[in-house]
Each structure stands twice: as structure tokens, then as C-alpha cells.
C-alpha positions, -999 to 999 in steps of 0.1 A, spaced: -334 -253 446 -312 -228 428 -282 -241 444 -290 -277 434 -298 -265 399 -266 -244 398 -245 -274 409 -261 -296 383 -254 -270 355 -218 -266 367 -213 -304 368 -230 -307 334 -207 -280 319 -176 -295 335 -186 -330 322 -192 -315 287 -158 -299 287 -142 -331 300 -160 -351 273 -148 -326 246 -112 -328 259 -113 -366 259 -128 -367 224 -101 -344 212 -73 -364 228 -86 -398 217 -100 -391 183 -96 -356 168 -59 -352 175 -50 -385 159 -72 -377 129 -54 -343 124 -20 -360 127 -30 -386 102 -43 -359 78 -9 -341 80 8 -374 73 -15 -381 43 -7 -346 29 30 -352 33 28 -386 16 7 -372 -12 34 -345 -19 61 -372 -20 40 -393 -43 37 -364 -67 74 -359 -66 80 -396 -73 56 -395 -102 76 -366 -117 109 -384 -114 107 -403 -148 98 -371 -166 127 -353 -149 151 -381 -158 140 -380 -195 145 -342 -195 180 -346 -180 189 -373 -204 178 -351 -233 198 -322 -219 229 -344 -215 225 -356 -251 221 -320 -263 252 -309 -245 272 -338 -257 262 -330 -293 273 -294 -287 307 -306 -274 311 -329 -304 301 -301 -328 326 -278 -313 351 -307 -313 361 -301 -278 377 -329 -258 391 -331 -224 424 -317 -237 437 -282 -232 421 -252 -248 452 -245 -267 452 -279 -283 415 -276 -292 422 -242 -308 452 -256 -328 430 -285 -339 403 -262 -351 427 -239 -369 444 -268 -386 410 -282 -397 400 -248 -412 435 -244 -428 430 -276 -446 395 -267 -457 404 -231 -469 438 -235 -485 457 -216 -459 491 -220 -441 499 -217 -405 530 -196 -402 533 -191 -365 514 -204 -334 527 -189 -302 520 -201 -266 493 -181 -248 502 -148 -231 487 -148 -196 480 -116 -177 461 -107 -146 442 -75 -141 421 -69 -110 420 -106 -102 408 -115 -137 430 -139 -156 433 -131 -194 448 -156 -218 457 -142 -252 464 -167 -280 481 -154 -311 489 -171 -344 498 -161 -379 480 -175 -410 489 -169 -447 464 -172 -475 438 -154 -496 416 -128 -480 383 -146 -483 398 -178 -468 412 -157 -439 378 -141 -433 362 -176 -433 387 -188 -407 380 -157 -385 343 -162 -388 346 -198 -378 367 -190 -348 344 -162 -337 310 -177 -343 313 -215 -342 337 -221 -314 341 -212 -277 377 -201 -275 370 -165 -266 366 -133 -285 388 -122 -313 405 -91 -299 426 -81 -329 434 -91 -365 464 -76 -382 464 -81 -420 498 -76 -438 504 -77 -475 540 -88 -482 560 -96 -512 582 -126 -518 611 -111 -538 623 -144 -549 591 -154 -566 579 -118 -571 544 -127 -557 524 -109 -531 508 -128 -502 486 -118 -473 493 -127 -437 469 -123 -408 480 -123 -372 450 -132 -350 447 -125 -313 420 -144 -294 414 -133 -258 398 -155 -232 388 -143 -197 390 -167 -168 
């Protein structure tokens, strides 16, 4: 009697395990796979919903950067041409004269390329200071490394004038 009962229990336990395995294979595993697929698709949907917002942010950023480039008056020309254009615009505004505009001096120290632009401007002190301020604060040509003011006299007209030699360094 115990043996017959033991066999029945063993068969019942094996049948139950087989039924659970079959249920898992036929129903539960597919449900879990579909749930993972659903979660992945939900994440993609959230990303697609954020695309218009990201596009508008990128468009605003592009417009902002374009306006900055227009404000700085930088085109796709060389930096030296942009610097000369900016200096000429300020010279016209502040009643100055460009005496000398030299090509850049290029040097390399420890793998760092340094371009030094130097030019000489003649005019009143306040106008020279305005030009220096504009070059330093409102443009992206580099930092002003040195300014050399010289008071000189024109013996023919017996008038004094002020010249400033400006050195702008740019690291590349």
C-alpha cells in the first residue's frame, strides 16, 4: 500500500513538474519576452517624443551661435583678415590711423603653436583705449599680450602724437 501510494505521489510530483515546465515553455517565457519587447519599444517611443524638442533646442542653439558669429563679424576668411577688418572698423569709428600692420609671427613652444599679431595705431589716448577694449572684450582674436605707447613729435608741424603698438597672441 505504501509502495502504491509512493508511486502515485512520485508520478503526481513528476506530472506537476512537467506541467509547470510546459506552462513556462508555452506561456510564461513568451509573456516575459513580449514584456521585454514592450519595455524596449516604450523607451524608443519616449525618445521619439523628445525628438521635436531636441530639434527646436538645436535650432535655437544654431541661431544663437550664428548671431554670435555675426556680432563678432567673423566669416570663413582667415583670422588675420578678420582682425584687420575689426581694426579698420574701430579706426573709422574712433578717428585713428593704422600706421603698420605686420604679418603674424608664428612660434612653437612645447608643441603649442603661438601666433602673435602686431600692428601700430596712431591717435588720441582715449580712442586707443577704446580700440584695445574692443579687441580684448568683444572679439575672439586672442589675448592682448603687450601694448607699447609712444609719444612722438612731428618736427615739421611741431605737434605731438601718440602711437600704440599692440601685440595680440593666439594659442593654437
